[in-house]
N, CA, C and O atoms as a GROMACS GRO file, in nm:
protein
  568
    1UNK      N    1   3.407  -5.771  -7.264
    1UNK     CA    2   3.426  -5.646  -7.294
    1UNK      C    3   3.454  -5.606  -7.384
    1UNK      O    4   3.548  -5.648  -7.450
    2UNK      N    5   3.377  -5.506  -7.416
    2UNK     CA    6   3.430  -5.491  -7.604
    2UNK      C    7   3.530  -5.398  -7.603
    2UNK      O    8   3.551  -5.317  -7.513
    3UNK      N    9   3.612  -5.413  -7.741
    3UNK     CA   10   3.694  -5.435  -7.829
    3UNK      C   11   3.673  -5.251  -7.952
    3UNK      O   12   3.697  -5.228  -8.070
    4UNK      N   13   3.630  -5.186  -7.862
    4UNK     CA   14   3.644  -5.120  -7.979
    4UNK      C   15   3.747  -5.034  -8.042
    4UNK      O   16   3.833  -4.969  -7.984
    5UNK      N   17   3.712  -5.050  -8.239
    5UNK     CA   18   3.774  -5.016  -8.330
    5UNK      C   19   3.797  -4.788  -8.319
    5UNK      O   20   3.734  -4.691  -8.275
    6UNK      N   21   3.936  -4.820  -8.398
    6UNK     CA   22   3.923  -4.601  -8.420
    6UNK      C   23   3.836  -4.586  -8.522
    6UNK      O   24   3.848  -4.490  -8.597
    7UNK      N   25   3.709  -4.705  -8.543
    7UNK     CA   26   3.600  -4.651  -8.657
    7UNK      C   27   3.489  -4.581  -8.505
    7UNK      O   28   3.421  -4.478  -8.510
    8UNK      N   29   3.503  -4.686  -8.369
    8UNK     CA   30   3.418  -4.654  -8.328
    8UNK      C   31   3.278  -4.844  -8.370
    8UNK      O   32   3.158  -4.866  -8.379
    9UNK      N   33   3.362  -4.895  -8.375
    9UNK     CA   34   3.295  -5.067  -8.460
    9UNK      C   35   3.318  -5.110  -8.273
    9UNK      O   36   3.385  -5.070  -8.177
   10UNK      N   37   3.225  -5.203  -8.302
   10UNK     CA   38   3.241  -5.331  -8.196
   10UNK      C   39   3.168  -5.428  -8.265
   10UNK      O   40   3.089  -5.433  -8.360
   11UNK      N   41   3.240  -5.530  -8.159
   11UNK     CA   42   3.240  -5.739  -8.230
   11UNK      C   43   3.118  -5.755  -8.087
   11UNK      O   44   3.113  -5.730  -7.966
   12UNK      N   45   3.009  -5.830  -8.224
   12UNK     CA   46   2.862  -5.843  -8.137
   12UNK      C   47   2.928  -6.006  -8.041
   12UNK      O   48   2.866  -6.080  -7.965
   13UNK      N   49   3.024  -6.009  -8.072
   13UNK     CA   50   3.116  -6.110  -7.953
   13UNK      C   51   3.229  -6.101  -7.994
   13UNK      O   52   3.279  -6.142  -8.099
   14UNK      N   53   3.297  -6.014  -7.861
   14UNK     CA   54   3.412  -6.004  -7.825
   14UNK      C   55   3.477  -6.106  -7.844
   14UNK      O   56   3.557  -6.103  -7.938
   15UNK      N   57   3.468  -6.201  -7.783
   15UNK     CA   58   3.471  -6.307  -7.695
   15UNK      C   59   3.520  -6.460  -7.743
   15UNK      O   60   3.573  -6.554  -7.685
   16UNK      N   61   3.462  -6.426  -7.918
   16UNK     CA   62   3.464  -6.496  -8.012
   16UNK      C   63   3.468  -6.462  -8.141
   16UNK      O   64   3.455  -6.555  -8.221
   17UNK      N   65   3.486  -6.334  -8.192
   17UNK     CA   66   3.549  -6.300  -8.225
   17UNK      C   67   3.655  -6.144  -8.225
   17UNK      O   68   3.676  -6.079  -8.122
   18UNK      N   69   3.698  -6.117  -8.330
   18UNK     CA   70   3.810  -5.998  -8.304
   18UNK      C   71   3.805  -5.980  -8.438
   18UNK      O   72   3.816  -6.052  -8.537
   19UNK      N   73   3.767  -5.764  -8.399
   19UNK     CA   74   3.833  -5.759  -8.560
   19UNK      C   75   3.925  -5.625  -8.573
   19UNK      O   76   3.924  -5.535  -8.489
   20UNK      N   77   3.982  -5.626  -8.656
   20UNK     CA   78   4.100  -5.501  -8.654
   20UNK      C   79   4.101  -5.391  -8.672
   20UNK      O   80   3.996  -5.330  -8.653
   21UNK      N   81   4.205  -5.326  -8.709
   21UNK     CA   82   4.191  -5.121  -8.579
   21UNK      C   83   4.039  -5.073  -8.661
   21UNK      O   84   3.930  -5.047  -8.609
   22UNK      N   85   4.078  -5.074  -8.805
   22UNK     CA   86   3.936  -5.043  -8.868
   22UNK      C   87   3.790  -5.132  -8.869
   22UNK      O   88   3.693  -5.096  -8.936
   23UNK      N   89   3.790  -5.201  -8.821
   23UNK     CA   90   3.684  -5.248  -8.797
   23UNK      C   91   3.670  -5.326  -9.008
   23UNK      O   92   3.579  -5.407  -9.021
   24UNK      N   93   3.697  -5.316  -9.052
   24UNK     CA   94   3.640  -5.412  -9.191
   24UNK      C   95   3.750  -5.528  -9.225
   24UNK      O   96   3.798  -5.538  -9.337
   25UNK      N   97   3.782  -5.603  -9.128
   25UNK     CA   98   3.782  -5.736  -9.085
   25UNK      C   99   3.782  -5.829  -8.943
   25UNK      O  100   3.787  -5.815  -8.821
   26UNK      N  101   3.777  -5.902  -9.015
   26UNK     CA  102   3.734  -5.938  -8.807
   26UNK      C  103   3.815  -6.130  -8.834
   26UNK      O  104   3.848  -6.181  -8.941
   27UNK      N  105   3.823  -6.180  -8.720
   27UNK     CA  106   3.934  -6.347  -8.649
   27UNK      C  107   3.802  -6.362  -8.534
   27UNK      O  108   3.747  -6.292  -8.448
   28UNK      N  109   3.791  -6.514  -8.596
   28UNK     CA  110   3.772  -6.590  -8.526
   28UNK      C  111   3.864  -6.631  -8.349
   28UNK      O  112   3.972  -6.690  -8.351
   29UNK      N  113   3.809  -6.593  -8.233
   29UNK     CA  114   3.898  -6.661  -8.128
   29UNK      C  115   3.856  -6.800  -8.047
   29UNK      O  116   3.752  -6.834  -7.991
   30UNK      N  117   3.966  -6.854  -8.063
   30UNK     CA  118   3.926  -7.001  -8.008
   30UNK      C  119   4.003  -7.063  -7.882
   30UNK      O  120   4.032  -6.977  -7.799
   31UNK      N  121   4.038  -7.184  -7.852
   31UNK     CA  122   4.125  -7.187  -7.737
   31UNK      C  123   4.183  -7.372  -7.794
   31UNK      O  124   4.097  -7.451  -7.833
   32UNK      N  125   4.288  -7.401  -7.791
   32UNK     CA  126   4.290  -7.484  -7.850
   32UNK      C  127   4.400  -7.580  -7.712
   32UNK      O  128   4.466  -7.517  -7.630
   33UNK      N  129   4.397  -7.743  -7.717
   33UNK     CA  130   4.399  -7.784  -7.606
   33UNK      C  131   4.541  -7.790  -7.668
   33UNK      O  132   4.559  -7.747  -7.782
   34UNK      N  133   4.691  -7.871  -7.557
   34UNK     CA  134   4.749  -7.869  -7.582
   34UNK      C  135   4.789  -7.988  -7.564
   34UNK      O  136   4.899  -8.019  -7.610
   35UNK      N  137   4.696  -8.104  -7.478
   35UNK     CA  138   4.753  -8.178  -7.464
   35UNK      C  139   4.668  -8.299  -7.615
   35UNK      O  140   4.724  -8.379  -7.691
   36UNK      N  141   4.524  -8.261  -7.604
   36UNK     CA  142   4.478  -8.331  -7.714
   36UNK      C  143   4.506  -8.240  -7.832
   36UNK      O  144   4.610  -8.287  -7.880
   37UNK      N  145   4.495  -8.206  -7.856
   37UNK     CA  146   4.487  -8.106  -7.985
   37UNK      C  147   4.297  -8.037  -8.013
   37UNK      O  148   4.270  -8.018  -8.132
   38UNK      N  149   4.209  -8.013  -7.936
   38UNK     CA  150   4.065  -7.985  -7.974
   38UNK      C  151   4.070  -7.862  -7.956
   38UNK      O  152   4.110  -7.822  -7.847
   39UNK      N  153   4.034  -7.774  -8.053
   39UNK     CA  154   4.011  -7.668  -8.071
   39UNK      C  155   3.867  -7.598  -8.089
   39UNK      O  156   3.798  -7.599  -8.191
   40UNK      N  157   3.834  -7.535  -7.960
   40UNK     CA  158   3.635  -7.500  -7.957
   40UNK      C  159   3.700  -7.328  -7.956
   40UNK      O  160   3.809  -7.283  -7.921
   41UNK      N  161   3.582  -7.267  -8.009
   41UNK     CA  162   3.508  -7.149  -8.033
   41UNK      C  163   3.551  -7.000  -7.928
   41UNK      O  164   3.490  -6.892  -7.925
   42UNK      N  165   3.600  -7.016  -7.897
   42UNK     CA  166   3.546  -6.882  -7.779
   42UNK      C  167   3.628  -6.913  -7.653
   42UNK      O  168   3.700  -7.010  -7.677
   43UNK      N  169   3.640  -6.880  -7.558
   43UNK     CA  170   3.749  -6.905  -7.431
   43UNK      C  171   3.696  -7.028  -7.341
   43UNK      O  172   3.577  -7.060  -7.345
   44UNK      N  173   3.800  -7.104  -7.250
   44UNK     CA  174   3.702  -7.233  -7.225
   44UNK      C  175   3.842  -7.240  -7.070
   44UNK      O  176   3.940  -7.164  -7.074
   45UNK      N  177   3.823  -7.324  -6.971
   45UNK     CA  178   3.880  -7.271  -6.846
   45UNK      C  179   3.937  -7.489  -6.872
   45UNK      O  180   4.042  -7.533  -6.825
   46UNK      N  181   3.850  -7.562  -6.940
   46UNK     CA  182   3.971  -7.673  -6.985
   46UNK      C  183   3.890  -7.673  -7.089
   46UNK      O  184   3.803  -7.602  -7.140
   47UNK      N  185   3.989  -7.857  -7.120
   47UNK     CA  186   3.888  -7.940  -7.267
   47UNK      C  187   3.803  -7.964  -7.250
   47UNK      O  188   3.801  -7.958  -7.127
   48UNK      N  189   3.698  -7.995  -7.283
   48UNK     CA  190   3.585  -8.065  -7.326
   48UNK      C  191   3.640  -8.230  -7.338
   48UNK      O  192   3.591  -8.301  -7.250
   49UNK      N  193   3.705  -8.278  -7.405
   49UNK     CA  194   3.744  -8.355  -7.428
   49UNK      C  195   3.854  -8.433  -7.343
   49UNK      O  196   3.895  -8.528  -7.409
   50UNK      N  197   3.885  -8.428  -7.280
   50UNK     CA  198   4.002  -8.479  -7.221
   50UNK      C  199   4.060  -8.402  -7.080
   50UNK      O  200   4.170  -8.413  -7.026
   51UNK      N  201   3.926  -8.310  -7.037
   51UNK     CA  202   3.972  -8.190  -6.904
   51UNK      C  203   4.123  -8.161  -6.876
   51UNK      O  204   4.150  -8.158  -6.756
   52UNK      N  205   4.236  -8.135  -6.968
   52UNK     CA  206   4.308  -8.057  -6.907
   52UNK      C  207   4.253  -7.960  -6.940
   52UNK      O  208   4.155  -7.931  -7.008
   53UNK      N  209   4.390  -7.867  -6.833
   53UNK     CA  210   4.334  -7.626  -6.803
   53UNK      C  211   4.460  -7.668  -6.836
   53UNK      O  212   4.525  -7.688  -6.733
   54UNK      N  213   4.565  -7.705  -7.009
   54UNK     CA  214   4.654  -7.703  -7.068
   54UNK      C  215   4.602  -7.595  -7.175
   54UNK      O  216   4.591  -7.649  -7.285
   55UNK      N  217   4.578  -7.505  -7.176
   55UNK     CA  218   4.488  -7.453  -7.299
   55UNK      C  219   4.583  -7.333  -7.373
   55UNK      O  220   4.681  -7.278  -7.323
   56UNK      N  221   4.531  -7.313  -7.492
   56UNK     CA  222   4.565  -7.156  -7.504
   56UNK      C  223   4.499  -7.150  -7.619
   56UNK      O  224   4.452  -7.233  -7.697
   57UNK      N  225   4.511  -6.961  -7.608
   57UNK     CA  226   4.435  -6.908  -7.715
   57UNK      C  227   4.542  -6.893  -7.873
   57UNK      O  228   4.654  -6.860  -7.912
   58UNK      N  229   4.362  -6.965  -7.935
   58UNK     CA  230   4.432  -6.932  -8.062
   58UNK      C  231   4.356  -6.867  -8.149
   58UNK      O  232   4.234  -6.885  -8.138
   59UNK      N  233   4.410  -6.768  -8.266
   59UNK     CA  234   4.292  -6.739  -8.411
   59UNK      C  235   4.276  -6.881  -8.497
   59UNK      O  236   4.356  -6.970  -8.524
   60UNK      N  237   4.094  -6.853  -8.537
   60UNK     CA  238   4.078  -6.978  -8.593
   60UNK      C  239   4.070  -6.941  -8.735
   60UNK      O  240   4.004  -6.837  -8.740
   61UNK      N  241   4.098  -6.968  -8.828
   61UNK     CA  242   4.084  -6.929  -9.022
   61UNK      C  243   3.868  -6.838  -9.004
   61UNK      O  244   3.781  -6.840  -8.917
   62UNK      N  245   3.874  -6.812  -9.061
   62UNK     CA  246   3.818  -6.731  -9.137
   62UNK      C  247   3.734  -6.807  -9.244
   62UNK      O  248   3.652  -6.737  -9.303
   63UNK      N  249   3.738  -6.905  -9.269
   63UNK     CA  250   3.693  -6.943  -9.410
   63UNK      C  251   3.665  -7.115  -9.385
   63UNK      O  252   3.772  -7.162  -9.345
   64UNK      N  253   3.569  -7.212  -9.394
   64UNK     CA  254   3.498  -7.342  -9.354
   64UNK      C  255   3.403  -7.376  -9.443
   64UNK      O  256   3.401  -7.287  -9.528
   65UNK      N  257   3.321  -7.461  -9.468
   65UNK     CA  258   3.262  -7.562  -9.521
   65UNK      C  259   3.127  -7.600  -9.456
   65UNK      O  260   3.111  -7.642  -9.341
   66UNK      N  261   3.014  -7.573  -9.569
   66UNK     CA  262   2.858  -7.593  -9.467
   66UNK      C  263   2.818  -7.711  -9.433
   66UNK      O  264   2.787  -7.794  -9.518
   67UNK      N  265   2.810  -7.742  -9.267
   67UNK     CA  266   2.859  -7.847  -9.249
   67UNK      C  267   2.732  -7.928  -9.223
   67UNK      O  268   2.730  -8.050  -9.208
   68UNK      N  269   2.538  -7.777  -9.216
   68UNK     CA  270   2.447  -7.833  -9.151
   68UNK      C  271   2.419  -7.706  -9.216
   68UNK      O  272   2.485  -7.623  -9.280
   69UNK      N  273   2.293  -7.719  -9.175
   69UNK     CA  274   2.184  -7.550  -9.256
   69UNK      C  275   2.013  -7.602  -9.247
   69UNK      O  276   1.974  -7.719  -9.247
   70UNK      N  277   1.929  -7.475  -9.241
   70UNK     CA  278   1.806  -7.480  -9.181
   70UNK      C  279   1.764  -7.376  -9.274
   70UNK      O  280   1.850  -7.296  -9.312
   71UNK      N  281   1.604  -7.362  -9.331
   71UNK     CA  282   1.554  -7.228  -9.362
   71UNK      C  283   1.484  -7.206  -9.244
   71UNK      O  284   1.409  -7.282  -9.183
   72UNK      N  285   1.524  -7.076  -9.218
   72UNK     CA  286   1.440  -7.007  -9.131
   72UNK      C  287   1.249  -6.899  -9.186
   72UNK      O  288   1.250  -6.776  -9.189
   73UNK      N  289   1.153  -6.959  -9.210
   73UNK     CA  290   1.043  -6.939  -9.203
   73UNK      C  291   1.008  -6.849  -9.076
   73UNK      O  292   1.006  -6.727  -9.086
   74UNK      N  293   0.984  -6.906  -8.968
   74UNK     CA  294   0.924  -6.813  -8.843
   74UNK      C  295   1.064  -6.734  -8.738
   74UNK      O  296   1.116  -6.783  -8.638
   75UNK      N  297   1.091  -6.620  -8.794
   75UNK     CA  298   1.210  -6.569  -8.701
   75UNK      C  299   1.170  -6.552  -8.599
   75UNK      O  300   1.053  -6.517  -8.586
   76UNK      N  301   1.257  -6.573  -8.483
   76UNK     CA  302   1.302  -6.531  -8.323
   76UNK      C  303   1.246  -6.394  -8.315
   76UNK      O  304   1.267  -6.314  -8.406
   77UNK      N  305   1.174  -6.364  -8.210
   77UNK     CA  306   1.113  -6.207  -8.183
   77UNK      C  307   1.205  -6.136  -8.148
   77UNK      O  308   1.275  -6.153  -8.048
   78UNK      N  309   1.216  -6.028  -8.248
   78UNK     CA  310   1.304  -5.900  -8.258
   78UNK      C  311   1.414  -5.899  -8.376
   78UNK      O  312   1.513  -5.829  -8.399
   79UNK      N  313   1.350  -6.016  -8.444
   79UNK     CA  314   1.476  -6.053  -8.595
   79UNK      C  315   1.431  -5.927  -8.728
   79UNK      O  316   1.359  -5.945  -8.825
   80UNK      N  317   1.477  -5.849  -8.702
   80UNK     CA  318   1.497  -5.725  -8.852
   80UNK      C  319   1.560  -5.754  -8.944
   80UNK      O  320   1.611  -5.656  -8.998
   81UNK      N  321   1.594  -5.913  -9.021
   81UNK     CA  322   1.630  -5.944  -9.127
   81UNK      C  323   1.518  -5.986  -9.206
   81UNK      O  324   1.410  -5.959  -9.155
   82UNK      N  325   1.512  -6.072  -9.368
   82UNK     CA  326   1.440  -6.079  -9.380
   82UNK      C  327   1.406  -6.291  -9.423
   82UNK      O  328   1.461  -6.401  -9.416
   83UNK      N  329   1.296  -6.232  -9.460
   83UNK     CA  330   1.206  -6.395  -9.414
   83UNK      C  331   1.160  -6.439  -9.533
   83UNK      O  332   1.130  -6.364  -9.626
   84UNK      N  333   1.153  -6.585  -9.538
   84UNK     CA  334   1.310  -6.703  -9.493
   84UNK      C  335   1.435  -6.684  -9.510
   84UNK      O  336   1.471  -6.652  -9.623
   85UNK      N  337   1.549  -6.702  -9.387
   85UNK     CA  338   1.699  -6.675  -9.429
   85UNK      C  339   1.736  -6.806  -9.407
   85UNK      O  340   1.676  -6.913  -9.412
   86UNK      N  341   1.845  -6.773  -9.383
   86UNK     CA  342   1.863  -6.947  -9.367
   86UNK      C  343   2.036  -6.937  -9.297
   86UNK      O  344   2.138  -6.873  -9.322
   87UNK      N  345   1.984  -7.060  -9.182
   87UNK     CA  346   2.073  -7.033  -9.052
   87UNK      C  347   2.203  -7.115  -9.146
   87UNK      O  348   2.168  -7.148  -9.260
   88UNK      N  349   2.293  -7.137  -9.121
   88UNK     CA  350   2.419  -7.225  -9.147
   88UNK      C  351   2.546  -7.227  -9.026
   88UNK      O  352   2.624  -7.145  -8.978
   89UNK      N  353   2.508  -7.405  -9.003
   89UNK     CA  354   2.635  -7.434  -8.934
   89UNK      C  355   2.832  -7.439  -9.055
   89UNK      O  356   2.859  -7.522  -9.141
   90UNK      N  357   2.919  -7.322  -9.009
   90UNK     CA  358   2.995  -7.400  -9.094
   90UNK      C  359   3.138  -7.409  -8.979
   90UNK      O  360   3.179  -7.340  -8.886
   91UNK      N  361   3.196  -7.576  -9.070
   91UNK     CA  362   3.315  -7.625  -8.980
   91UNK      C  363   3.497  -7.543  -9.041
   91UNK      O  364   3.568  -7.502  -9.132
   92UNK      N  365   3.482  -7.565  -8.927
   92UNK     CA  366   3.641  -7.405  -8.936
   92UNK      C  367   3.724  -7.524  -8.968
   92UNK      O  368   3.661  -7.618  -8.918
   93UNK      N  369   3.860  -7.585  -9.039
   93UNK     CA  370   3.961  -7.655  -9.065
   93UNK      C  371   3.978  -7.674  -8.875
   93UNK      O  372   3.971  -7.780  -8.813
   94UNK      N  373   3.989  -7.611  -8.848
   94UNK     CA  374   4.031  -7.594  -8.688
   94UNK      C  375   3.951  -7.728  -8.602
   94UNK      O  376   3.975  -7.775  -8.491
   95UNK      N  377   3.857  -7.761  -8.694
   95UNK     CA  378   3.771  -7.821  -8.601
   95UNK      C  379   3.563  -7.776  -8.542
   95UNK      O  380   3.457  -7.839  -8.548
   96UNK      N  381   3.603  -7.636  -8.492
   96UNK     CA  382   3.485  -7.558  -8.426
   96UNK      C  383   3.426  -7.566  -8.558
   96UNK      O  384   3.488  -7.573  -8.664
   97UNK      N  385   3.247  -7.565  -8.535
   97UNK     CA  386   3.142  -7.547  -8.567
   97UNK      C  387   3.128  -7.386  -8.497
   97UNK      O  388   3.160  -7.347  -8.385
   98UNK      N  389   3.071  -7.313  -8.608
   98UNK     CA  390   2.966  -7.171  -8.588
   98UNK      C  391   2.847  -7.134  -8.692
   98UNK      O  392   2.841  -7.155  -8.813
   99UNK      N  393   2.776  -7.085  -8.625
   99UNK     CA  394   2.633  -7.068  -8.663
   99UNK      C  395   2.670  -6.914  -8.655
   99UNK      O  396   2.733  -6.834  -8.587
  100UNK      N  397   2.550  -6.931  -8.824
  100UNK     CA  398   2.540  -6.791  -8.830
  100UNK      C  399   2.439  -6.794  -8.936
  100UNK      O  400   2.374  -6.892  -8.972
  101UNK      N  401   2.431  -6.620  -9.000
  101UNK     CA  402   2.255  -6.658  -9.098
  101UNK      C  403   2.381  -6.682  -9.217
  101UNK      O  404   2.483  -6.622  -9.180
  102UNK      N  405   2.397  -6.742  -9.329
  102UNK     CA  406   2.385  -6.779  -9.472
  102UNK      C  407   2.338  -6.711  -9.529
  102UNK      O  408   2.223  -6.736  -9.564
  103UNK      N  409   2.433  -6.532  -9.589
  103UNK     CA  410   2.426  -6.465  -9.734
  103UNK      C  411   2.381  -6.436  -9.837
  103UNK      O  412   2.390  -6.545  -9.893
  104UNK      N  413   2.334  -6.365  -9.915
  104UNK     CA  414   2.391  -6.315 -10.038
  104UNK      C  415   2.321  -6.511 -10.132
  104UNK      O  416   2.349  -6.551 -10.245
  105UNK      N  417   2.248  -6.568 -10.044
  105UNK     CA  418   2.215  -6.752 -10.151
  105UNK      C  419   2.126  -6.745 -10.141
  105UNK      O  420   2.063  -6.696 -10.048
  106UNK      N  421   2.076  -6.812 -10.270
  106UNK     CA  422   1.942  -6.869 -10.314
  106UNK      C  423   1.969  -6.965 -10.225
  106UNK      O  424   2.081  -7.012 -10.206
  107UNK      N  425   1.834  -7.006 -10.151
  107UNK     CA  426   1.861  -7.125 -10.045
  107UNK      C  427   1.828  -7.249 -10.123
  107UNK      O  428   1.832  -7.367 -10.088
  108UNK      N  429   1.777  -7.169 -10.288
  108UNK     CA  430   1.728  -7.350 -10.380
  108UNK      C  431   1.852  -7.397 -10.417
  108UNK      O  432   1.854  -7.492 -10.496
  109UNK      N  433   1.983  -7.340 -10.369
  109UNK     CA  434   2.128  -7.312 -10.498
  109UNK      C  435   2.222  -7.388 -10.335
  109UNK      O  436   2.326  -7.449 -10.361
  110UNK      N  437   2.190  -7.382 -10.214
  110UNK     CA  438   2.267  -7.411 -10.044
  110UNK      C  439   2.311  -7.569 -10.092
  110UNK      O  440   2.251  -7.602 -10.194
  111UNK      N  441   2.402  -7.670 -10.040
  111UNK     CA  442   2.447  -7.736 -10.088
  111UNK      C  443   2.565  -7.806  -9.907
  111UNK      O  444   2.673  -7.749  -9.890
  112UNK      N  445   2.529  -7.900  -9.820
  112UNK     CA  446   2.695  -7.922  -9.767
  112UNK      C  447   2.778  -7.933  -9.806
  112UNK      O  448   2.768  -7.967  -9.924
  113UNK      N  449   2.885  -7.922  -9.771
  113UNK     CA  450   2.982  -7.906  -9.787
  113UNK      C  451   3.029  -7.784  -9.874
  113UNK      O  452   3.124  -7.806  -9.949
  114UNK      N  453   2.971  -7.647  -9.873
  114UNK     CA  454   2.967  -7.599  -9.988
  114UNK      C  455   3.092  -7.506  -9.852
  114UNK      O  456   3.096  -7.512  -9.729
  115UNK      N  457   3.212  -7.395  -9.998
  115UNK     CA  458   3.316  -7.354  -9.914
  115UNK      C  459   3.262  -7.222  -9.882
  115UNK      O  460   3.172  -7.168  -9.946
  116UNK      N  461   3.335  -7.158  -9.750
  116UNK     CA  462   3.240  -7.022  -9.717
  116UNK      C  463   3.315  -6.953  -9.622
  116UNK      O  464   3.376  -6.969  -9.516
  117UNK      N  465   3.284  -6.866  -9.707
  117UNK     CA  466   3.382  -6.704  -9.584
  117UNK      C  467   3.317  -6.644  -9.521
  117UNK      O  468   3.232  -6.584  -9.586
  118UNK      N  469   3.311  -6.617  -9.355
  118UNK     CA  470   3.276  -6.471  -9.317
  118UNK      C  471   3.297  -6.316  -9.352
  118UNK      O  472   3.381  -6.228  -9.335
  119UNK      N  473   3.254  -6.322  -9.372
  119UNK     CA  474   3.205  -6.183  -9.409
  119UNK      C  475   3.110  -6.115  -9.294
  119UNK      O  476   3.021  -6.168  -9.229
  120UNK      N  477   3.161  -5.973  -9.289
  120UNK     CA  478   3.137  -5.854  -9.213
  120UNK      C  479   3.001  -5.830  -9.250
  120UNK      O  480   2.964  -5.849  -9.366
  121UNK      N  481   2.917  -5.788  -9.153
  121UNK     CA  482   2.754  -5.653  -9.145
  121UNK      C  483   2.770  -5.574  -9.060
  121UNK      O  484   2.825  -5.599  -8.952
  122UNK      N  485   2.708  -5.427  -9.110
  122UNK     CA  486   2.657  -5.408  -8.978
  122UNK      C  487   2.553  -5.354  -8.901
  122UNK      O  488   2.468  -5.273  -8.938
  123UNK      N  489   2.571  -5.429  -8.742
  123UNK     CA  490   2.400  -5.395  -8.721
  123UNK      C  491   2.386  -5.281  -8.673
  123UNK      O  492   2.433  -5.174  -8.709
  124UNK      N  493   2.291  -5.320  -8.553
  124UNK     CA  494   2.183  -5.174  -8.458
  124UNK      C  495   2.331  -5.129  -8.384
  124UNK      O  496   2.426  -5.207  -8.379
  125UNK      N  497   2.336  -4.992  -8.330
  125UNK     CA  498   2.417  -4.970  -8.276
  125UNK      C  499   2.411  -4.978  -8.152
  125UNK      O  500   2.289  -4.980  -8.137
  126UNK      N  501   2.475  -4.988  -8.004
  126UNK     CA  502   2.440  -5.059  -7.924
  126UNK      C  503   2.389  -4.912  -7.811
  126UNK      O  504   2.383  -4.807  -7.876
  127UNK      N  505   2.366  -4.900  -7.706
  127UNK     CA  506   2.365  -4.817  -7.632
  127UNK      C  507   2.451  -4.654  -7.624
  127UNK      O  508   2.404  -4.543  -7.597
  128UNK      N  509   2.587  -4.691  -7.657
  128UNK     CA  510   2.656  -4.607  -7.627
  128UNK      C  511   2.711  -4.495  -7.763
  128UNK      O  512   2.800  -4.411  -7.765
  129UNK      N  513   2.588  -4.549  -7.892
  129UNK     CA  514   2.621  -4.553  -8.019
  129UNK      C  515   2.734  -4.610  -8.110
  129UNK      O  516   2.707  -4.605  -8.230
  130UNK      N  517   2.794  -4.636  -8.093
  130UNK     CA  518   2.896  -4.769  -8.140
  130UNK      C  519   2.843  -4.845  -8.183
  130UNK      O  520   2.765  -4.921  -8.126
  131UNK      N  521   2.900  -4.842  -8.403
  131UNK     CA  522   2.809  -5.017  -8.452
  131UNK      C  523   2.859  -5.131  -8.372
  131UNK      O  524   2.962  -5.141  -8.306
  132UNK      N  525   2.759  -5.217  -8.395
  132UNK     CA  526   2.807  -5.391  -8.379
  132UNK      C  527   2.827  -5.411  -8.496
  132UNK      O  528   2.759  -5.345  -8.575
  133UNK      N  529   2.890  -5.474  -8.530
  133UNK     CA  530   2.934  -5.543  -8.607
  133UNK      C  531   2.920  -5.680  -8.610
  133UNK      O  532   2.973  -5.755  -8.528
  134UNK      N  533   2.832  -5.723  -8.724
  134UNK     CA  534   2.801  -5.910  -8.727
  134UNK      C  535   2.887  -6.004  -8.829
  134UNK      O  536   2.930  -5.976  -8.941
  135UNK      N  537   2.899  -6.122  -8.758
  135UNK     CA  538   2.995  -6.211  -8.852
  135UNK      C  539   2.850  -6.292  -8.897
  135UNK      O  540   2.762  -6.334  -8.822
  136UNK      N  541   2.860  -6.299  -9.051
  136UNK     CA  542   2.767  -6.386  -9.122
  136UNK      C  543   2.805  -6.468  -9.223
  136UNK      O  544   2.907  -6.431  -9.280
  137UNK      N  545   2.744  -6.591  -9.273
  137UNK     CA  546   2.850  -6.694  -9.351
  137UNK      C  547   2.828  -6.633  -9.525
  137UNK      O  548   2.716  -6.607  -9.568
  138UNK      N  549   2.931  -6.620  -9.593
  138UNK     CA  550   2.870  -6.618  -9.786
  138UNK      C  551   2.934  -6.728  -9.851
  138UNK      O  552   3.025  -6.783  -9.790
  139UNK      N  553   2.902  -6.769  -9.965
  139UNK     CA  554   2.929  -6.904  -9.974
  139UNK      C  555   3.131  -6.838 -10.125
  139UNK      O  556   3.164  -6.759 -10.214
  140UNK      N  557   3.160  -6.907 -10.073
  140UNK     CA  558   3.299  -6.795 -10.180
  140UNK      C  559   3.290  -6.843 -10.288
  140UNK      O  560   3.261  -6.952 -10.337
  141UNK      N  561   3.343  -6.674 -10.340
  141UNK     CA  562   3.262  -6.620 -10.512
  141UNK      C  563   3.207  -6.578 -10.499
  141UNK      O  564   3.251  -6.475 -10.550
  142UNK      N  565   3.069  -6.540 -10.445
  142UNK     CA  566   2.950  -6.497 -10.450
  142UNK      C  567   3.031  -6.337 -10.445
  142UNK      O  568   2.963  -6.234 -10.447
   0.00000   0.00000   0.00000
């Protein structure tokens, strides 16, 4: 289910990222287990660690540290971005890892544990003409 903003933007993944009313900021959405404390990105029916069904929806941080990355030289079909590009997994303080493109960074300078922040970028329009908003990673201070 899309959540259109006042500016006509929609999140690329509304189950994982909510946009503010004007679509200029986003927040990751997660689920926290009230039994063991595990947080995961997105919605869950039960905890994957302890199998409890006692879960709560939580907002997750938009900052984290680079956990892992790869440099993509042969992109998937339909990729419209630059090649090569960096695909990074960023670990949020709450525990989940979020995979997305790392932008505005020379691949020769990337390092594990770099502080990263989520940034929003415009994607293509959906079938209804609304702008799809993508989340990407950028080194803090870039």
